[in-house]
Short mmCIF file of the C-alpha atoms (twelve columns), coordinates in Angstrom:
data_MODEL
# 
_entry.id   MODEL 
# 
loop_
_atom_site.group_PDB 
_atom_site.id 
_atom_site.type_symbol 
_atom_site.label_atom_id 
_atom_site.label_alt_id 
_atom_site.label_comp_id 
_atom_site.label_asym_id 
_atom_site.label_seq_id 
_atom_site.Cartn_x 
_atom_site.Cartn_y 
_atom_site.Cartn_z 
_atom_site.pdbx_PDB_model_num 
ATOM 1   C CA . MET A 1   15.903  -8.306  -17.867 1 
ATOM 2   C CA . MET A 2   15.243  -7.395  -14.239 1 
ATOM 3   C CA . ARG A 3   15.223  -10.456 -11.990 1 
ATOM 4   C CA . VAL A 4   12.773  -10.072 -9.100  1 
ATOM 5   C CA . ALA A 5   12.955  -11.696 -5.667  1 
ATOM 6   C CA . LEU A 6   9.508   -11.652 -4.041  1 
ATOM 7   C CA . VAL A 7   9.172   -11.723 -0.241  1 
ATOM 8   C CA . GLY A 8   5.848   -13.289 0.709   1 
ATOM 9   C CA . ALA A 9   3.398   -15.710 -0.883  1 
ATOM 10  C CA . GLY A 10  0.060   -14.399 0.362   1 
ATOM 11  C CA . GLY A 11  -2.677  -12.458 -1.393  1 
ATOM 12  C CA . MET A 12  -0.798  -9.295  -2.383  1 
ATOM 13  C CA . ALA A 13  2.343   -11.248 -3.231  1 
ATOM 14  C CA . GLY A 14  0.207   -13.313 -5.583  1 
ATOM 15  C CA . VAL A 15  -1.044  -10.153 -7.274  1 
ATOM 16  C CA . HIS A 16  2.508   -8.868  -7.721  1 
ATOM 17  C CA . ALA A 17  3.707   -12.239 -9.012  1 
ATOM 18  C CA . GLY A 18  1.039   -12.192 -11.714 1 
ATOM 19  C CA . CYS A 19  1.984   -8.658  -12.709 1 
ATOM 20  C CA . TYR A 20  5.639   -9.481  -13.300 1 
ATOM 21  C CA . GLY A 21  4.596   -12.030 -15.888 1 
ATOM 22  C CA . GLU A 22  3.043   -9.181  -17.891 1 
ATOM 23  C CA . ILE A 23  5.824   -6.626  -17.511 1 
ATOM 24  C CA . LYS A 24  8.384   -6.446  -20.277 1 
ATOM 25  C CA . GLY A 25  11.868  -6.290  -18.901 1 
ATOM 26  C CA . ALA A 26  11.082  -8.151  -15.668 1 
ATOM 27  C CA . THR A 27  10.859  -11.772 -14.577 1 
ATOM 28  C CA . LEU A 28  9.971   -13.348 -11.259 1 
ATOM 29  C CA . ALA A 29  12.985  -15.416 -10.237 1 
ATOM 30  C CA . GLY A 30  12.354  -16.299 -6.605  1 
ATOM 31  C CA . VAL A 31  9.581   -16.450 -3.993  1 
ATOM 32  C CA . LEU A 32  10.259  -16.481 -0.250  1 
ATOM 33  C CA . ASP A 33  7.826   -17.479 2.468   1 
ATOM 34  C CA . THR A 34  8.050   -18.938 5.957   1 
ATOM 35  C CA . SER A 35  5.703   -21.656 4.701   1 
ATOM 36  C CA . PRO A 36  7.546   -23.944 2.249   1 
ATOM 37  C CA . GLU A 37  4.205   -25.053 0.781   1 
ATOM 38  C CA . ALA A 38  3.050   -21.483 0.157   1 
ATOM 39  C CA . ALA A 39  6.365   -20.476 -1.409  1 
ATOM 40  C CA . GLN A 40  6.400   -23.541 -3.639  1 
ATOM 41  C CA . ALA A 41  2.799   -23.119 -4.751  1 
ATOM 42  C CA . LEU A 42  3.245   -19.494 -5.827  1 
ATOM 43  C CA . ALA A 43  6.674   -20.036 -7.353  1 
ATOM 44  C CA . ALA A 44  5.421   -23.001 -9.393  1 
ATOM 45  C CA . GLN A 45  2.645   -20.871 -10.890 1 
ATOM 46  C CA . HIS A 46  5.175   -18.431 -12.318 1 
ATOM 47  C CA . GLY A 47  8.222   -20.544 -13.145 1 
ATOM 48  C CA . ALA A 48  10.203  -19.208 -10.199 1 
ATOM 49  C CA . LYS A 49  12.164  -20.938 -7.466  1 
ATOM 50  C CA . ALA A 50  10.834  -21.265 -3.910  1 
ATOM 51  C CA . PHE A 51  12.822  -20.355 -0.799  1 
ATOM 52  C CA . THR A 52  12.387  -20.189 2.959   1 
ATOM 53  C CA . ASP A 53  15.788  -18.581 3.623   1 
ATOM 54  C CA . PHE A 54  16.121  -14.935 2.554   1 
ATOM 55  C CA . ASP A 55  19.898  -14.780 2.295   1 
ATOM 56  C CA . LYS A 56  19.970  -18.016 0.308   1 
ATOM 57  C CA . MET A 57  17.444  -16.575 -2.140  1 
ATOM 58  C CA . LEU A 58  19.486  -13.407 -2.594  1 
ATOM 59  C CA . GLU A 59  22.736  -15.308 -3.064  1 
ATOM 60  C CA . GLU A 60  21.320  -17.875 -5.450  1 
ATOM 61  C CA . ILE A 61  19.275  -15.704 -7.797  1 
ATOM 62  C CA . ARG A 62  21.185  -12.395 -7.328  1 
ATOM 63  C CA . PRO A 63  18.099  -10.274 -8.004  1 
ATOM 64  C CA . ASP A 64  17.984  -6.841  -9.518  1 
ATOM 65  C CA . VAL A 65  14.824  -6.073  -7.539  1 
ATOM 66  C CA . VAL A 66  13.583  -7.162  -4.119  1 
ATOM 67  C CA . ASP A 67  9.809   -6.802  -3.700  1 
ATOM 68  C CA . VAL A 68  8.630   -7.016  -0.081  1 
ATOM 69  C CA . CYS A 69  5.005   -8.213  0.258   1 
ATOM 70  C CA . CYS A 70  5.015   -9.794  3.718   1 
ATOM 71  C CA . PRO A 71  3.055   -8.517  6.763   1 
ATOM 72  C CA . THR A 72  3.892   -4.971  7.838   1 
ATOM 73  C CA . PRO A 73  6.087   -5.615  10.916  1 
ATOM 74  C CA . TRP A 74  8.683   -7.452  8.825   1 
ATOM 75  C CA . HIS A 75  9.047   -4.880  6.038   1 
ATOM 76  C CA . VAL A 76  11.898  -3.153  7.836   1 
ATOM 77  C CA . ASP A 77  13.934  -6.330  8.323   1 
ATOM 78  C CA . TYR A 78  13.793  -7.457  4.704   1 
ATOM 79  C CA . VAL A 79  14.330  -3.993  3.243   1 
ATOM 80  C CA . VAL A 80  17.350  -3.286  5.439   1 
ATOM 81  C CA . ARG A 81  18.901  -6.715  4.857   1 
ATOM 82  C CA . ALA A 82  18.474  -6.387  1.094   1 
ATOM 83  C CA . ALA A 83  19.928  -2.875  1.100   1 
ATOM 84  C CA . GLU A 84  22.940  -3.978  3.116   1 
ATOM 85  C CA . ARG A 85  23.750  -6.609  0.476   1 
ATOM 86  C CA . ALA A 86  22.880  -4.480  -2.552  1 
ATOM 87  C CA . ALA A 87  26.439  -3.640  -3.595  1 
ATOM 88  C CA . GLU A 88  27.642  -7.210  -3.086  1 
ATOM 89  C CA . LEU A 89  24.816  -8.845  -5.062  1 
ATOM 90  C CA . GLY A 90  23.957  -6.153  -7.608  1 
ATOM 91  C CA . ILE A 91  20.506  -5.295  -6.213  1 
ATOM 92  C CA . ARG A 92  19.338  -2.189  -8.053  1 
ATOM 93  C CA . GLY A 93  16.117  -1.313  -6.222  1 
ATOM 94  C CA . ILE A 94  13.694  -2.350  -3.496  1 
ATOM 95  C CA . SER A 95  9.919   -2.114  -3.436  1 
ATOM 96  C CA . THR A 96  7.799   -2.521  -0.328  1 
ATOM 97  C CA . GLU A 97  4.059   -2.795  0.106   1 
ATOM 98  C CA . LYS A 98  2.140   -0.226  2.104   1 
ATOM 99  C CA . PRO A 99  2.138   0.665   4.883   1 
ATOM 100 C CA . MET A 100 5.864   1.308   4.648   1 
ATOM 101 C CA . GLY A 101 6.435   0.355   8.283   1 
ATOM 102 C CA . ARG A 102 4.746   -0.197  11.624  1 
ATOM 103 C CA . SER A 103 6.523   2.827   13.122  1 
ATOM 104 C CA . LEU A 104 8.302   5.967   11.994  1 
ATOM 105 C CA . GLU A 105 11.513  4.460   13.344  1 
ATOM 106 C CA . ASP A 106 11.070  1.512   10.981  1 
ATOM 107 C CA . CYS A 107 10.579  3.925   8.092   1 
ATOM 108 C CA . ASP A 108 13.718  5.858   9.035   1 
ATOM 109 C CA . ARG A 109 15.777  2.663   9.181   1 
ATOM 110 C CA . MET A 110 14.646  1.674   5.686   1 
ATOM 111 C CA . ILE A 111 15.314  5.111   4.266   1 
ATOM 112 C CA . ALA A 112 18.785  5.258   5.814   1 
ATOM 113 C CA . ALA A 113 19.720  1.764   4.621   1 
ATOM 114 C CA . CYS A 114 18.684  2.432   1.020   1 
ATOM 115 C CA . GLU A 115 20.353  5.842   0.977   1 
ATOM 116 C CA . ALA A 116 23.565  4.255   2.260   1 
ATOM 117 C CA . ALA A 117 23.330  1.618   -0.469  1 
ATOM 118 C CA . GLY A 118 22.593  4.237   -3.109  1 
ATOM 119 C CA . ILE A 119 19.483  2.439   -4.389  1 
ATOM 120 C CA . PRO A 120 15.845  3.591   -4.692  1 
ATOM 121 C CA . LEU A 121 13.151  2.442   -2.286  1 
ATOM 122 C CA . PHE A 122 9.670   2.446   -3.818  1 
ATOM 123 C CA . VAL A 123 6.594   2.366   -1.566  1 
ATOM 124 C CA . ALA A 124 3.703   0.716   -3.431  1 
ATOM 125 C CA . HIS A 125 0.827   3.124   -2.807  1 
ATOM 126 C CA . VAL A 126 -1.266  1.700   -5.634  1 
ATOM 127 C CA . VAL A 127 -4.231  4.086   -5.344  1 
ATOM 128 C CA . ARG A 128 -2.153  6.702   -7.177  1 
ATOM 129 C CA . PHE A 129 -2.268  4.360   -10.184 1 
ATOM 130 C CA . PHE A 130 -6.021  3.819   -10.170 1 
ATOM 131 C CA . PRO A 131 -7.401  5.902   -13.068 1 
ATOM 132 C CA . GLU A 132 -10.331 7.172   -10.997 1 
ATOM 133 C CA . PHE A 133 -8.020  8.659   -8.389  1 
ATOM 134 C CA . SER A 134 -5.328  9.981   -10.717 1 
ATOM 135 C CA . LEU A 135 -8.060  11.631  -12.839 1 
ATOM 136 C CA . ALA A 136 -9.575  13.264  -9.760  1 
ATOM 137 C CA . LYS A 137 -6.184  14.740  -8.855  1 
ATOM 138 C CA . ARG A 138 -5.832  16.136  -12.388 1 
ATOM 139 C CA . GLN A 139 -9.347  17.598  -12.196 1 
ATOM 140 C CA . VAL A 140 -8.460  19.377  -8.954  1 
ATOM 141 C CA . GLU A 141 -5.191  20.684  -10.420 1 
ATOM 142 C CA . ALA A 142 -7.054  21.907  -13.506 1 
ATOM 143 C CA . GLY A 143 -9.361  23.966  -11.301 1 
ATOM 144 C CA . ASN A 144 -12.498 22.075  -12.241 1 
ATOM 145 C CA . VAL A 145 -13.893 22.302  -8.708  1 
ATOM 146 C CA . GLY A 146 -12.539 25.792  -8.154  1 
ATOM 147 C CA . LEU A 147 -10.799 26.314  -4.828  1 
ATOM 148 C CA . PRO A 148 -11.115 22.981  -2.948  1 
ATOM 149 C CA . ALA A 149 -12.779 23.262  0.448   1 
ATOM 150 C CA . SER A 150 -13.563 19.744  1.611   1 
ATOM 151 C CA . VAL A 151 -13.028 16.145  0.584   1 
ATOM 152 C CA . ARG A 152 -14.650 12.951  1.848   1 
ATOM 153 C CA . THR A 153 -13.468 9.401   1.264   1 
ATOM 154 C CA . ARG A 154 -14.860 6.056   2.354   1 
ATOM 155 C CA . ARG A 155 -13.164 2.693   1.956   1 
ATOM 156 C CA . GLY A 156 -13.790 -0.755  3.353   1 
ATOM 157 C CA . GLY A 157 -15.665 -4.001  3.581   1 
ATOM 158 C CA . PRO A 158 -15.566 -7.069  5.810   1 
ATOM 159 C CA . MET A 159 -12.714 -7.854  8.174   1 
ATOM 160 C CA . PRO A 160 -9.830  -9.315  6.128   1 
ATOM 161 C CA . ARG A 161 -8.441  -12.711 7.044   1 
ATOM 162 C CA . ALA A 162 -4.968  -13.927 6.190   1 
ATOM 163 C CA . TRP A 163 -1.950  -15.768 7.598   1 
ATOM 164 C CA . ASP A 164 -2.190  -16.146 11.376  1 
ATOM 165 C CA . ASP A 165 -5.120  -13.674 11.299  1 
ATOM 166 C CA . TRP A 166 -2.491  -10.949 11.554  1 
ATOM 167 C CA . TYR A 167 -4.831  -8.154  10.428  1 
ATOM 168 C CA . ALA A 168 -6.823  -8.760  13.620  1 
ATOM 169 C CA . ASP A 169 -3.689  -8.277  15.744  1 
ATOM 170 C CA . PHE A 170 -3.591  -4.513  16.262  1 
ATOM 171 C CA . LYS A 171 0.017   -4.504  17.445  1 
ATOM 172 C CA . ARG A 172 1.093   -6.099  14.174  1 
ATOM 173 C CA . SER A 173 -1.269  -4.498  11.640  1 
ATOM 174 C CA . GLY A 174 -2.162  -1.152  13.221  1 
ATOM 175 C CA . GLY A 175 -5.781  -1.945  12.373  1 
ATOM 176 C CA . LEU A 176 -7.569  -0.456  9.411   1 
ATOM 177 C CA . VAL A 177 -6.181  3.039   10.088  1 
ATOM 178 C CA . LEU A 178 -2.631  1.970   9.280   1 
ATOM 179 C CA . ASP A 179 -3.380  -0.820  6.849   1 
ATOM 180 C CA . LEU A 180 -6.469  0.300   4.897   1 
ATOM 181 C CA . ILE A 181 -7.196  4.017   4.946   1 
ATOM 182 C CA . ILE A 182 -3.508  4.816   4.659   1 
ATOM 183 C CA . HIS A 183 -4.372  4.497   0.950   1 
ATOM 184 C CA . ASP A 184 -6.535  7.595   1.318   1 
ATOM 185 C CA . PHE A 185 -4.052  9.448   3.507   1 
ATOM 186 C CA . ASP A 186 -1.409  9.077   0.791   1 
ATOM 187 C CA . TRP A 187 -3.741  10.049  -2.050  1 
ATOM 188 C CA . LEU A 188 -5.118  13.049  -0.150  1 
ATOM 189 C CA . ARG A 189 -1.638  14.308  0.738   1 
ATOM 190 C CA . TRP A 190 -0.572  13.809  -2.907  1 
ATOM 191 C CA . THR A 191 -3.592  15.793  -4.078  1 
ATOM 192 C CA . PHE A 192 -4.048  18.493  -1.425  1 
ATOM 193 C CA . GLY A 193 -0.630  18.849  0.219   1 
ATOM 194 C CA . GLU A 194 0.641   18.503  3.767   1 
ATOM 195 C CA . VAL A 195 -1.594  17.723  6.737   1 
ATOM 196 C CA . GLU A 196 -1.257  19.917  9.857   1 
ATOM 197 C CA . ARG A 197 -3.917  18.480  12.213  1 
ATOM 198 C CA . VAL A 198 -5.471  15.049  12.728  1 
ATOM 199 C CA . TYR A 199 -8.526  14.193  14.810  1 
ATOM 200 C CA . ALA A 200 -10.044 10.723  14.851  1 
ATOM 201 C CA . ARG A 201 -12.596 8.453   16.435  1 
ATOM 202 C CA . GLY A 202 -12.626 4.711   16.033  1 
ATOM 203 C CA . LEU A 203 -12.429 1.297   17.572  1 
ATOM 204 C CA . GLY A 204 -8.663  0.847   17.399  1 
ATOM 205 C CA . ASP A 205 -7.724  -2.317  19.224  1 
ATOM 206 C CA . SER A 206 -10.823 -2.273  21.472  1 
ATOM 207 C CA . LYS A 207 -13.005 -4.529  19.284  1 
ATOM 208 C CA . LEU A 208 -10.547 -6.526  17.192  1 
ATOM 209 C CA . PRO A 209 -10.472 -9.277  16.015  1 
ATOM 210 C CA . ALA A 210 -14.171 -9.071  15.156  1 
ATOM 211 C CA . PHE A 211 -14.187 -5.780  13.235  1 
ATOM 212 C CA . ASP A 212 -12.758 -2.266  13.055  1 
ATOM 213 C CA . TYR A 213 -13.995 1.222   12.141  1 
ATOM 214 C CA . ALA A 214 -12.570 4.753   12.096  1 
ATOM 215 C CA . LEU A 215 -13.527 8.261   11.056  1 
ATOM 216 C CA . VAL A 216 -10.595 10.651  10.657  1 
ATOM 217 C CA . THR A 217 -10.713 14.411  10.128  1 
ATOM 218 C CA . LEU A 218 -7.679  16.012  8.502   1 
ATOM 219 C CA . LYS A 219 -6.892  19.708  8.296   1 
ATOM 220 C CA . PHE A 220 -4.497  20.481  5.445   1 
ATOM 221 C CA . LYS A 221 -2.122  23.431  5.423   1 
ATOM 222 C CA . SER A 222 -3.922  24.544  2.257   1 
ATOM 223 C CA . GLY A 223 -7.123  24.974  4.288   1 
ATOM 224 C CA . VAL A 224 -8.877  21.918  2.864   1 
ATOM 225 C CA . ILE A 225 -10.734 19.751  5.380   1 
ATOM 226 C CA . GLY A 226 -10.691 15.986  4.794   1 
ATOM 227 C CA . HIS A 227 -13.038 13.364  6.231   1 
ATOM 228 C CA . VAL A 228 -11.721 9.811   5.880   1 
ATOM 229 C CA . GLU A 229 -13.973 6.894   6.810   1 
ATOM 230 C CA . GLY A 230 -12.768 3.322   6.961   1 
ATOM 231 C CA . THR A 231 -14.559 0.124   7.898   1 
ATOM 232 C CA . TRP A 232 -13.788 -3.518  8.427   1 
ATOM 233 C CA . ALA A 233 -17.350 -4.090  9.579   1 
ATOM 234 C CA . ASP A 234 -19.315 -4.088  6.301   1 
ATOM 235 C CA . PRO A 235 -20.489 -7.570  5.291   1 
ATOM 236 C CA . GLY A 236 -21.820 -6.227  1.991   1 
ATOM 237 C CA . GLY A 237 -18.482 -6.315  0.189   1 
ATOM 238 C CA . PHE A 238 -15.683 -3.888  -0.590  1 
ATOM 239 C CA . LYS A 239 -16.754 -0.295  -1.335  1 
ATOM 240 C CA . VAL A 240 -14.956 2.927   -2.241  1 
ATOM 241 C CA . THR A 241 -16.306 6.467   -2.593  1 
ATOM 242 C CA . PHE A 242 -14.965 10.001  -2.640  1 
ATOM 243 C CA . GLU A 243 -16.374 13.521  -2.918  1 
ATOM 244 C CA . ILE A 244 -14.418 16.710  -3.546  1 
ATOM 245 C CA . ALA A 245 -16.192 20.049  -3.036  1 
ATOM 246 C CA . GLY A 246 -14.900 23.474  -4.017  1 
ATOM 247 C CA . ASP A 247 -16.251 26.922  -4.723  1 
ATOM 248 C CA . GLY A 248 -16.524 26.031  -8.399  1 
ATOM 249 C CA . GLY A 249 -18.032 22.571  -8.375  1 
ATOM 250 C CA . LEU A 250 -18.434 19.111  -6.894  1 
ATOM 251 C CA . LEU A 251 -16.625 15.966  -7.981  1 
ATOM 252 C CA . GLU A 252 -18.120 12.644  -6.864  1 
ATOM 253 C CA . TYR A 253 -17.143 9.027   -7.348  1 
ATOM 254 C CA . ASN A 254 -18.934 5.926   -6.126  1 
ATOM 255 C CA . ALA A 255 -17.419 2.602   -7.090  1 
ATOM 256 C CA . ASN A 256 -20.738 0.834   -6.550  1 
ATOM 257 C CA . GLN A 257 -22.876 2.944   -8.854  1 
ATOM 258 C CA . PRO A 258 -23.518 1.588   -12.378 1 
ATOM 259 C CA . THR A 259 -22.423 4.910   -13.888 1 
ATOM 260 C CA . GLY A 260 -19.073 4.771   -12.145 1 
ATOM 261 C CA . ALA A 261 -16.011 2.745   -12.950 1 
ATOM 262 C CA . PRO A 262 -16.424 0.187   -10.172 1 
ATOM 263 C CA . PHE A 263 -13.782 -1.534  -8.144  1 
ATOM 264 C CA . LYS A 264 -14.416 -5.227  -8.558  1 
ATOM 265 C CA . PRO A 265 -14.298 -7.065  -5.203  1 
ATOM 266 C CA . ALA A 266 -11.721 -9.779  -5.725  1 
ATOM 267 C CA . PHE A 267 -10.914 -11.967 -2.750  1 
ATOM 268 C CA . SER A 268 -7.409  -13.330 -2.909  1 
ATOM 269 C CA . THR A 269 -6.432  -16.580 -1.270  1 
ATOM 270 C CA . ALA A 270 -3.140  -17.347 0.356   1 
ATOM 271 C CA . ALA A 271 -1.052  -20.056 -1.229  1 
ATOM 272 C CA . ALA A 272 -1.422  -22.197 1.863   1 
ATOM 273 C CA . GLY A 273 -4.815  -23.026 3.328   1 
ATOM 274 C CA . GLY A 274 -6.946  -21.610 0.548   1 
ATOM 275 C CA . GLN A 275 -8.962  -19.430 2.940   1 
ATOM 276 C CA . PRO A 276 -10.489 -16.135 1.773   1 
ATOM 277 C CA . GLY A 277 -7.998  -13.355 2.302   1 
ATOM 278 C CA . VAL A 278 -7.965  -9.642  1.639   1 
ATOM 279 C CA . ALA A 279 -10.380 -7.845  -0.665  1 
ATOM 280 C CA . ILE A 280 -8.149  -6.491  -3.420  1 
ATOM 281 C CA . PRO A 281 -9.820  -3.734  -5.444  1 
ATOM 282 C CA . GLU A 282 -9.409  -3.918  -9.192  1 
ATOM 283 C CA . SER A 283 -9.944  -1.359  -11.901 1 
ATOM 284 C CA . PRO A 284 -12.414 -2.254  -14.672 1 
ATOM 285 C CA . THR A 285 -10.249 -0.525  -17.251 1 
ATOM 286 C CA . GLY A 286 -7.783  -2.440  -19.388 1 
ATOM 287 C CA . ASN A 287 -4.888  -1.241  -17.233 1 
ATOM 288 C CA . ASN A 288 -4.162  -3.147  -14.036 1 
ATOM 289 C CA . PRO A 289 -3.118  -0.525  -11.426 1 
ATOM 290 C CA . TYR A 290 -0.906  -3.038  -9.609  1 
ATOM 291 C CA . GLN A 291 0.875   -3.785  -12.856 1 
ATOM 292 C CA . LEU A 292 1.147   -0.072  -13.646 1 
ATOM 293 C CA . GLU A 293 2.852   0.732   -10.336 1 
ATOM 294 C CA . LEU A 294 5.374   -2.107  -10.655 1 
ATOM 295 C CA . GLU A 295 5.911   -1.333  -14.332 1 
ATOM 296 C CA . HIS A 296 6.641   2.259   -13.362 1 
ATOM 297 C CA . PHE A 297 9.267   1.171   -10.835 1 
ATOM 298 C CA . ILE A 298 10.922  -1.282  -13.221 1 
ATOM 299 C CA . ASP A 299 10.981  1.379   -15.952 1 
ATOM 300 C CA . CYS A 300 12.577  3.877   -13.564 1 
ATOM 301 C CA . LEU A 301 15.315  1.367   -12.750 1 
ATOM 302 C CA . HIS A 302 15.958  0.714   -16.448 1 
ATOM 303 C CA . ARG A 303 16.199  4.464   -17.168 1 
ATOM 304 C CA . GLY A 304 17.908  5.526   -13.967 1 
ATOM 305 C CA . ALA A 305 14.951  7.790   -13.196 1 
ATOM 306 C CA . THR A 306 13.483  8.685   -9.809  1 
ATOM 307 C CA . PRO A 307 10.248  6.825   -8.975  1 
ATOM 308 C CA . SER A 308 7.141   8.981   -8.518  1 
ATOM 309 C CA . ILE A 309 6.551   7.734   -4.953  1 
ATOM 310 C CA . SER A 310 9.439   8.467   -2.625  1 
ATOM 311 C CA . PRO A 311 10.380  6.836   0.686   1 
ATOM 312 C CA . GLN A 312 9.453   10.146  2.335   1 
ATOM 313 C CA . ASP A 313 5.954   9.857   0.826   1 
ATOM 314 C CA . GLY A 314 5.641   6.424   2.404   1 
ATOM 315 C CA . LYS A 315 6.841   7.726   5.761   1 
ATOM 316 C CA . GLU A 316 4.469   10.713  5.739   1 
ATOM 317 C CA . ALA A 317 1.472   8.451   5.090   1 
ATOM 318 C CA . VAL A 318 2.534   6.371   8.102   1 
ATOM 319 C CA . ARG A 319 2.922   9.572   10.144  1 
ATOM 320 C CA . ILE A 320 -0.687  10.599  9.396   1 
ATOM 321 C CA . ALA A 321 -1.984  7.108   10.204  1 
ATOM 322 C CA . LEU A 322 -0.103  6.937   13.504  1 
ATOM 323 C CA . ALA A 323 -1.389  10.396  14.425  1 
ATOM 324 C CA . ALA A 324 -4.940  9.170   13.784  1 
ATOM 325 C CA . ILE A 325 -4.315  6.142   16.014  1 
ATOM 326 C CA . GLU A 326 -2.939  8.425   18.730  1 
ATOM 327 C CA . SER A 327 -6.017  10.642  18.463  1 
ATOM 328 C CA . ILE A 328 -8.326  7.626   18.783  1 
ATOM 329 C CA . GLU A 329 -6.448  6.493   21.861  1 
ATOM 330 C CA . THR A 330 -6.271  9.892   23.580  1 
ATOM 331 C CA . GLY A 331 -9.457  11.523  22.344  1 
ATOM 332 C CA . LYS A 332 -7.436  14.600  21.415  1 
ATOM 333 C CA . PRO A 333 -6.325  16.165  18.113  1 
ATOM 334 C CA . VAL A 334 -2.718  15.645  17.035  1 
ATOM 335 C CA . LEU A 335 -0.734  18.468  15.434  1 
ATOM 336 C CA . LEU A 336 1.751   17.506  12.723  1 
ATOM 337 C CA . GLY A 337 3.262   20.949  12.280  1 
# 
């Protein structure tokens, strides 16, 4: 049985905590948060123990897995500290929420620490586990749109609110480019290959904390052109769409059409305060994508297999997002090579 130490007690941590209760071969043993009340509330829901001291949690429960679900700027600290104590405490793997880090340097530090410890680092890019998106990738690979030429994605809803309103702090969150449409950057790279040029327009930190918006154009080495739209300025609820066009057909998906498989807008609440938090998309199928991604990681650890999402995948998604932010700030395209 894999014992899991969960870092964070907010909306996404709550989703992960619920998933571990459904995964055979895993159990949530500890929950850490800077708020004792938040940690206790989430831990009590799942029969785990609450902590406010990270090292104490590691030493007391000696986890097999550390799952980092705190705000982005602190991913690097918890991942590196867990990796440095992996051999001593028997930690077998670390998972971190997206975005992997606030900077490429943070990503490199995490990669180096886990490589030195000889343990896998899994970056939880959950969109790969949504059936709508994994099916679209398979359709492209099967040639059902012919040679792909262009792809459009749109994702977003109202401005998310959470602990200390950290999403509205651009220096901490990176805005919606780094936090939200990084989902699409990862999926597009997974589906169409490496990106060589990024050009973007958006609000960046100019209008936060009220709202945010960006439109990013990606040129892939394969020749495909991607248009990625993200919004934290839509009061009508969370929406997702994509369109893939090729010389042999057109593939469309709209989560808000009755004929589609819609994402259900589910607003999580933090353990402390009870205020509406982040819109967390759900799949209407019987398979919870968040459970599927964590189940995949746990299964890989049991079997000694390599997880499907690598640390380098996480870093490359951050690289694309940071290039888009640079383009917004400079008004110029950014070449990735």
